[in-house]
C-alpha positions, 0 to 999 in steps of 0.5 A, a space after each residue: 723868565 724874569 725875576 720877581 720885582 721884589 728883588 731889585 738888581 742894579 746892573 749899572 754898577 760895576 759890582 752886583 748887589 750882594 743878597 742874603 741867602 734868605 733874600 735870594 731864596 725868597 726871590 727865587 720862590 716867588 719867581 717860580 710860583 708866579 711863573 708856573 702857578 698850577 701845573 700838570 706833570 706826567 712821570 713815574 713815581 720813585 722813592 715813595 715814602 709815607 712819613 709818620 706825620 701822614 704826609 707822602 714824599 716821592 719823586 716824579 721822574 722820566 728818562 732825563 730828569 727828576 722832580 720832588 713831590 709832596 702830598 699833604 696828609 689831608 689831600 692824600 686821603 682824598 685820592 681815588 688811587 693808592 700811589 706806588 713805586 713804578 706807577 706812571 701818573 699825572 700829578 696836578 699841583 703847584 711848583 714851589 721851592 724848599 729854601 732849607 735845601 735849595 731845591 724846587 718841588 711840587 705840592 700835589 693835590 690830585 693824582 691819576 694814573 697816566 694811560 689805560 695801559 698803566 691802569 690795566 697793569 695796576 689793576 692786574 697787579 692789585 688783583 694778584 695781591 688781593 687774590 693771594 690774600 684769599 679775599 676772592 676765595 669762593 669759600 668766603 662767599 656768603 649765601 644770599 637770603 631768600 627773602 630779605 626784609 631790608 635791602 641796603 643800596 649803596 649808589 648815587 641818589 640821582 640818575 637811572 641806576 637807583 630808579 631802575 633798582 627800585 622799580 624792579 624791586 617793586 615789580 618783583 617783591 616790594 621790600 623795605 629799602 635803605 639808600 646810602 648816597 655816595 659819589 660813584 666817580 672821582 677822588 672821594 668815591 672809593 672812601 665814600 663807598 667803603 664808609 657806606 659798606 661799613 656803616 650799613 654793617 654797624 647800623 643800630 638805630 635803623 633796621 639792619 639790612 639783610 642784603 647790600 647792593 653796590 651799584 653804578 652805571 656803565 663807564 670807562 675803566 677810569 670812571 669805574 676805578 673807585 671800585 678797584 680800590 683796596 679800601 672798597 675791596 677790603 670793606 666788602 670782604 669784612 662785610 657781615 651782610 651778604 653783598 651783591 656787586 652791580 657795577 657797570 654793564 655785563 662786560 665791565 669787571 671790577 675787583 669788587 666783583 671778585 670779592 662780592 658774594 654775588 656779581 650782577 651783570 647790571 644793577 637791574 639784574 641785582 634787584 632780580 637776584 635780591 628778591 623772588 617774584 611775588 606772583 611766582 611765589 603765590 602761584 607756587 603756594 596756590 599750586 602747593 595748597 591745591 596738591 596738598 588738598 588733593 593729596 589729603 582727599 586721596 589719603 582719606 578716601 584710601 583710608 575709608 576704603 581700607 576700613 571698609 574692606 577690613 570691616 567685612 572680615 570682622 565679626 559683628 560685636 553683637 553676634 560675637 557677644 551672643 555666641 559667647 552668651 550662648 556658650 556661657 548658658 551652656 556651661 552654666 546649664 552643664 555646671 548646674 546639672 553636675 552639681 545636682 548629680 553630685 548633690 544626689 550622689 552625696 545624699 544617696 551615700 549619706 543615706 546608705 552610710 546612715 543605714 549601715 551605721 544604724 545596724 551596728 551595735 554600740 559594743 561593736 563600735 567599742 570593740 572596733 575602737 579597742 582594736 584600733 587603740 591596741 594596734 596603736 599601742 603595740 606600734 609604740 611598744 619598746 619591743 618593736 624598737 628592740 626588733 630593729 636592733 636596739 638593746 634595753 639595759 637593766 639592773 639586776 633588779 630589772 630597773 632600766 638604766 638610762 645613764 652611764 654614770 649609774 654604772 660602776 666597774 664590776 656591776 652586773 647588768 641585764 641586756 634585753 634583746 628582742 629574743 632574750 636577756 643576757 647578764 653581763 659584767 661592766 668592765 673599766 
């Protein structure tokens, strides 16, 4: 290792040159950056701290040493993983110094998990965390539409995946498809996929999809890692549109599969889940129409036979009317005969009475009338009243007394009973 040429040493003198602190700091910085330049360092993350500025500060350590690291805010947003304490990673960046504190550090612009074992451990830890939050709860899963009008597909615009999906949709049931192109591997993949899911959910100028398919071909755990990132899982959990996860092959599993409403073993299988087969639907409709037509014919025939059987037990309206007409004629004939008999009897009675009346003299008529009036007058006589227990009060002169005010003490009155008269004196 040599010092920077900017730092001139004079080893021939008896005493070394005196440097200012800044001069020495700059010389060391230049020497370190010139010697190492861009490096890859493997270590375990420790002391992770996200500053309010958005910059990430941490240390990389192994058994015997520790290296400070910094990740600027703009670079951190491009990472395909979320750094955490205890995570073993491989960082890429440049070595520099921080003269204000007399230390060297690494400016990290790329970070990846070191080794498949570390990835699997991180995956399991993240799965437990998200599962504990309820993001994988079956009750949250939405039902896929039977026949979507628009399907949104989030995948790479190139390659066999999108072609396989479009081909299978065309074979089964052609529908309108919107493709949101994303990178499906690398540092920006997770962020692009999450933005695509959120973008489809907020569409307003285009027809909003009824169903989303997130698709990618097969690959290693590292290749599929973007679909294990929290940003993707949480975006899928927030999606109001039902979502199918179609990542890799049947044996590949990502965290997106757990949060999705349906998981397809392959992208082609996702297309088969998304729409039914048009030919099958037409066959079902034709079969249904045939069965409906036959059923209606059977119902009509059954109804016709039923009406025919019921009509046999019914009397003809004409015959029923004729029977009632004959009965009416019979009643009319009997009524006419009865009236004629009544008329004849009345005429005979009238003739008989008229004959009897002509044999009675006028004197007999007056005598009979006199007897009737005498009997009526006698019924109105006061003597009939006296017979019922009443008394007639009269003066000594025989005049009837009708008021107590006309009587005075010591007056004498006559009390006439039905069988005689008594004279009495009025007391006080």
